[in-house]
C-alpha positions as CSV (number, residue, x, y, z in Angstrom):
1,M,-51.2,71.3,-5.2
2,S,-48.6,71.3,-2.4
3,T,-45.3,69.6,-2.3
4,Y,-45.1,66.5,-0.2
5,V,-41.7,65.7,1.3
6,Y,-40.7,62.1,2.1
7,G,-37.2,62.6,3.3
8,I,-33.8,64.2,2.8
9,A,-30.6,62.5,1.6
10,R,-27.2,63.2,0.1
11,N,-27.5,64.2,-3.5
12,S,-26.8,61.2,-5.6
13,P,-27.8,59.7,-9.0
14,A,-28.8,56.5,-7.0
15,L,-31.7,58.5,-5.6
16,E,-33.4,58.2,-9.0
17,R,-34.4,54.6,-8.1
18,A,-36.7,56.0,-5.4
19,S,-38.4,58.2,-8.0
20,R,-39.7,55.0,-9.7
21,T,-41.6,54.1,-6.5
22,P,-45.3,55.2,-6.5
23,G,-45.9,58.1,-4.1
24,V,-48.8,59.1,-2.0
25,G,-52.2,60.2,-3.3
26,D,-55.1,58.8,-5.3
27,P,-54.0,58.3,-8.0
28,P,-50.4,57.9,-6.8
29,R,-48.3,60.9,-7.7
30,P,-44.8,60.4,-9.2
31,V,-41.9,60.9,-6.9
32,R,-39.3,63.5,-7.8
33,V,-35.7,64.3,-6.6
34,L,-35.4,68.0,-5.7
35,S,-31.7,68.7,-5.2
36,H,-29.7,71.6,-3.9
37,G,-25.9,71.3,-3.7
38,R,-24.9,68.2,-1.7
39,I,-28.4,67.3,-0.5
40,A,-31.7,66.5,-2.1
41,A,-35.3,66.0,-1.0
42,L,-37.6,63.3,-2.3
43,V,-40.9,65.0,-3.1
44,S,-44.2,64.6,-5.0
45,D,-47.2,66.7,-5.7
46,V,-50.2,66.3,-3.3
47,T,-53.6,67.7,-2.6
48,E,-54.5,69.2,0.7
49,E,-57.0,66.4,1.3
50,L,-54.4,63.8,2.0
51,R,-55.4,61.4,4.9
52,P,-53.4,58.7,6.6
53,K,-54.9,55.8,4.7
54,R,-53.0,52.5,4.8
55,R,-52.1,52.7,1.1
56,D,-50.5,56.2,1.6
57,L,-48.7,55.2,4.7
58,L,-47.2,52.2,2.9
59,A,-46.3,54.4,-0.1
60,H,-44.5,56.9,2.2
61,Q,-42.6,54.0,3.8
62,N,-41.7,52.4,0.5
63,V,-40.2,55.6,-0.9
64,L,-38.0,55.9,2.2
65,T,-37.0,52.2,2.0
66,E,-36.0,52.5,-1.6
67,A,-34.1,55.7,-1.0
68,G,-32.3,54.0,1.9
69,T,-30.7,51.6,-0.5
70,A,-28.7,54.6,-1.8
71,G,-27.4,55.6,1.7
72,A,-28.6,57.5,4.8
73,V,-32.0,59.2,4.7
74,L,-33.5,61.7,7.1
75,P,-37.2,60.6,7.1
76,L,-40.0,62.9,7.6
77,R,-43.1,61.6,9.3
78,F,-46.2,61.0,7.2
79,G,-48.0,64.2,6.2
80,G,-45.0,66.5,5.8
81,M,-46.0,69.1,3.3
82,S,-44.6,72.4,2.0
83,P,-46.4,75.1,-0.1
84,D,-44.3,74.4,-3.2
85,D,-40.9,73.2,-4.5
86,E,-39.4,76.7,-4.0
87,A,-40.1,76.5,-0.3
88,V,-38.4,73.1,-0.1
89,A,-35.4,74.3,-2.0
90,A,-35.1,77.3,0.3
91,A,-35.1,75.0,3.3
92,L,-32.4,72.8,1.8
93,A,-30.3,75.8,1.0
94,E,-30.7,77.3,4.5
95,R,-30.0,74.2,6.5
96,E,-27.6,72.3,4.2
97,E,-24.9,71.9,6.7
98,H,-27.3,70.8,9.4
99,Y,-28.8,68.1,7.2
100,L,-25.4,66.9,6.2
101,E,-24.4,66.6,9.9
102,R,-27.6,64.6,10.7
103,L,-27.1,62.4,7.7
104,Q,-23.6,61.5,9.0
105,A,-25.0,60.8,12.5
106,V,-27.6,58.3,11.2
107,D,-25.5,56.7,8.5
108,G,-25.5,52.9,8.8
109,K,-28.0,53.0,11.7
110,D,-31.6,52.1,12.3
111,E,-34.2,53.0,14.9
112,F,-35.6,50.5,17.3
113,N,-38.6,51.5,19.4
114,V,-39.1,49.8,22.8
115,K,-42.4,50.2,24.6
116,A,-42.8,48.8,28.2
117,D,-46.0,48.2,30.2
118,H,-46.5,46.5,33.5
119,D,-48.1,43.1,33.8
120,E,-50.5,43.9,36.6
121,E,-50.2,40.6,38.5
122,A,-46.4,40.4,38.1
123,V,-45.8,44.0,39.2
124,L,-47.9,43.4,42.3
125,H,-45.8,40.3,43.2
126,R,-42.7,42.4,42.5
127,V,-43.6,45.3,44.8
128,L,-44.6,42.9,47.6
129,A,-41.4,41.0,47.2
130,D,-39.4,44.2,47.4
131,D,-41.2,45.5,50.5
132,P,-41.3,43.1,53.5
133,E,-43.4,45.5,55.6
134,L,-46.0,45.9,52.8
135,R,-46.0,42.1,52.3
136,A,-46.5,41.5,56.1
137,M,-49.5,43.9,56.1
138,G,-51.1,42.0,53.3
139,L,-50.6,38.7,55.0
140,A,-51.9,40.0,58.3
141,Q,-55.1,41.2,56.6
142,Q,-55.5,37.9,54.9
143,A,-55.2,36.2,58.3
144,A,-57.8,38.5,59.7
145,G,-60.3,37.7,57.0
146,G,-59.5,40.8,55.0
147,G,-59.4,43.3,57.8
148,S,-61.5,46.5,58.2
149,Q,-62.5,48.7,55.3
150,Q,-60.1,51.3,56.6
151,D,-57.3,48.7,56.7
152,K,-58.1,47.7,53.1
153,M,-58.1,51.3,51.9
154,R,-54.8,52.0,53.6
155,L,-53.2,48.8,52.1
156,G,-54.6,49.7,48.7
157,E,-53.1,53.2,48.9
158,L,-49.7,51.9,49.8
159,I,-49.7,49.4,47.0
160,V,-50.7,52.0,44.5
161,E,-47.8,54.2,45.7
162,A,-45.4,51.3,45.5
163,V,-46.4,50.5,41.9
164,R,-46.0,54.2,41.0
165,Q,-42.5,54.1,42.4
166,R,-41.8,50.9,40.6
167,E,-42.9,52.6,37.3
168,E,-40.3,55.3,37.9
169,I,-37.6,52.8,38.6
170,D,-38.5,50.6,35.6
171,R,-38.7,53.7,33.3
172,T,-35.1,54.5,34.2
173,E,-33.9,50.9,34.1
174,V,-35.3,50.3,30.5
175,Q,-33.2,53.1,29.1
176,R,-30.1,52.4,31.2
177,A,-30.1,48.7,30.4
178,L,-30.4,49.2,26.6
179,E,-28.5,52.4,25.9
180,S,-25.1,50.6,26.0
181,A,-26.1,48.6,22.9
182,A,-27.2,51.8,21.1
183,V,-25.6,54.9,19.8
184,D,-28.3,57.3,21.0
185,S,-31.7,57.2,22.6
186,A,-34.8,59.4,22.5
187,P,-37.6,59.0,25.0
188,A,-41.1,59.7,23.8
189,P,-42.9,62.7,25.3
190,E,-44.4,62.0,28.7
191,G,-48.1,61.2,28.8
192,S,-48.0,58.1,26.6
193,G,-49.6,56.0,29.3
194,R,-46.8,53.5,29.3
195,V,-44.1,52.7,31.8
196,A,-41.5,53.5,29.0
197,N,-41.5,54.4,25.4
198,V,-38.0,54.9,24.1
199,S,-36.4,54.9,20.6
200,Y,-32.8,53.8,20.2
201,L,-30.4,54.5,17.3
202,V,-28.6,51.3,16.7
203,E,-25.7,50.4,14.3
204,R,-26.9,47.9,11.8
205,D,-24.1,45.5,12.6
206,R,-25.1,45.6,16.3
207,A,-28.8,45.0,15.8
208,E,-28.6,41.4,17.1
209,E,-26.6,42.6,20.2
210,F,-29.4,45.1,20.9
211,L,-32.2,42.6,20.5
212,T,-30.3,40.2,22.8
213,A,-30.0,42.9,25.4
214,V,-33.8,43.5,25.2
215,A,-34.4,39.8,25.6
216,A,-32.1,39.6,28.7
217,F,-33.7,42.6,30.3
218,Q,-37.2,41.1,29.7
219,Q,-36.2,37.8,31.3
220,A,-34.8,39.6,34.4
221,N,-37.9,41.8,34.7
222,P,-41.0,39.7,34.4
223,Q,-43.1,42.5,35.8
224,L,-42.7,44.2,32.4
225,R,-44.1,43.5,28.9
226,L,-41.7,44.8,26.3
227,Q,-42.7,45.4,22.7
228,V,-39.9,46.1,20.1
229,N,-40.5,47.6,16.7
230,G,-37.7,47.8,14.2
231,P,-35.6,48.3,12.3
232,L,-37.2,51.6,11.3
233,P,-36.0,54.7,9.6
234,P,-34.5,57.0,12.2
235,Y,-37.6,59.2,12.7
236,S,-36.8,60.1,16.3
237,F,-33.3,61.3,15.5
238,V,-34.1,63.8,12.8
239,E,-34.6,67.4,13.7
């Protein structure tokens, strides 16, 4: 058996409520509070064969949700395991001050993740509207019955490049437009295949303000499709 770690919180008797929530595993393993000084980890025993099944993903989330009723929690992503309790206790002892600092940073805040993709037809209209020369080339080809194959290829290359530049602009604009309603932001690693994938740390009493900013940005940028997930535990703001 290994020790599965759900999250780290300030040491408090209120954390015991989370230990009454069924943990991961089949059968579900009981959750325990492993404390050291001013901090504690929520843990349970687990076998090495744990897989991301829906029941276990929900169990992981439920433990964190229940722990969050007692105060700020630094959530670990699903699958965080340590060899044993002693290794977890050693990590708590070694990084106690760091964990306390991060708990202070996320206290009273939630994560909202915003993903942005281009609507193909709308972004084409946008790049043509923004580039009179490119739009004139397209109209000229239409008037000529489509133009030569070489003309078509050249226009296609120019449109692809214009869309690429629009992606770079929109990626920056998504973060710039929303960061004023958030405390912090954390872009996902590049290579997600999306125009933008950014997580924001938002104060709970400003959540509506943040969502209003998202809606306003979407209305002003019809070439984008925005998807918002949250409120979530602050996974992207835990080191």
